[in-house]
C-alpha positions, 0 to 999 in steps of 0.5 A, spaced: 724 136 953 718 131 951 713 128 955 712 120 954 707 115 955 710 108 956 706 102 956 709 095 958 709 088 955 705 082 957 709 081 963 706 087 966 710 093 969 716 090 971 722 093 974 725 093 967 720 097 964 720 102 970 728 103 969 727 104 962 723 110 964 727 112 969 733 113 964 729 117 960 727 121 966 734 122 967 735 125 960 730 130 962 724 128 959 717 127 963 715 119 963 708 116 965 708 108 965 701 106 966 699 099 969 695 096 964 694 090 968 692 093 975 698 091 979 699 084 976 705 081 973 707 075 970 713 070 969 712 068 962 710 071 955 705 066 955 702 067 961 701 075 960 698 074 953 693 069 956 691 074 961 690 079 956 686 075 952 682 073 958 680 081 959 680 082 952 685 086 948 680 091 947 680 092 954 687 093 954 687 098 949 681 102 953 685 102 959 691 105 956 686 110 953 683 112 959 690 112 962 692 118 958 685 121 958 687 127 963 694 128 960 695 133 955 696 133 948 703 133 945 705 126 947 710 121 945 707 114 945 711 108 946 710 101 947 713 094 949 710 088 945 703 088 947 704 095 950 705 097 942 698 096 941 696 101 945 701 106 943 700 105 936 693 106 937 694 113 941 699 115 936 694 114 930 687 116 933 689 121 939 689 128 937 696 132 937 701 126 938 708 128 937 711 121 936 711 114 937 716 109 939 714 102 938 718 096 941 718 089 939 712 089 935 708 093 930 701 092 927 698 094 920 696 101 920 689 099 918 688 096 925 686 103 928 685 108 922 686 109 914 693 112 914 698 114 919 697 121 921 701 126 918 707 129 921 707 124 927 714 121 927 715 114 928 721 109 930 720 101 930 725 097 934 726 089 933 731 084 933 732 081 926 731 074 928 726 075 934 720 069 932 715 074 935 717 080 931 719 077 925 716 070 925 709 073 926 709 078 921 710 085 925 716 086 921 712 087 915 707 091 918 713 095 921 716 096 914 710 098 911 709 103 917 715 107 916 714 107 908 708 111 909 710 115 915 713 122 913 719 121 918 719 113 920 725 109 922 725 101 922 731 099 927 733 092 926 738 089 931 742 082 931 739 077 935 733 073 936 730 075 943 724 079 944 724 083 950 732 085 949 731 092 952 728 090 959 734 089 963 731 085 968 729 079 963 734 073 961 733 076 954 736 082 955 742 084 950 746 090 953 749 092 947 743 092 943 739 096 949 744 101 949 744 103 942 736 102 942 736 107 948 741 112 944 736 112 938 730 113 943 734 119 946 736 122 939 728 121 937 726 125 943 731 130 943 728 132 936 721 133 938 718 140 939 717 141 946 709 141 947 706 147 950 701 147 956 
C-alpha cells in the first residue's frame, strides 16, 4: 500500500478533502492531510487565493515542505489546485518520491527544477472546459509534464467545474469524481511499497 500526502485547495482543508483522503484509507493506503492554512477555511476560491497571496505562495509551499519533514521518503504527493503547487514541488525536489497526483492544476516543471525526476510517475486530472485549468494555461503545462515524464498521464473530464471531486462543494460532479477516484486507486496500487 502507498503512503500519500494530500494538500488541500484554496478553500482550506474542507470536509471534502478529508472524505477524499478517507476513501484512499479505506483502500488500505496511509494518507496525511496537512493543513496549509492553519485551520482557516474559505467559502470562495477568491477568498482562499487572497489569503494565500497575503501569506505568500512561497510560505504556502514552505508549510507543505515542513509538514512532510518528519515523514519518510517514498511518498506519493497529491495536491488539489493550490495544493498542487506543494505536491509538484515535493515530487520534483524531495528525494525518494514515489509518484505525484495533480488535481485541477499544473505548473511548468521549470518552476521547481530543470526536469521532471526520472522514475516518478504522475497523473494530472482536470476538466476540459475548466476556466482555471484550461483558461489559465495549466493544461499546457500538464501536457508538457506528461510528455516529459517516463510514466505520465493527463486525464480530461467533460465539464467546466474546478473542484469537481470535492463532494462538499457545489462544483462536485459525482460521475467524474468516481472515475477520477478509480484512476487514482489504480495508480496507487501500481506503486511499489516503500520500505521503512
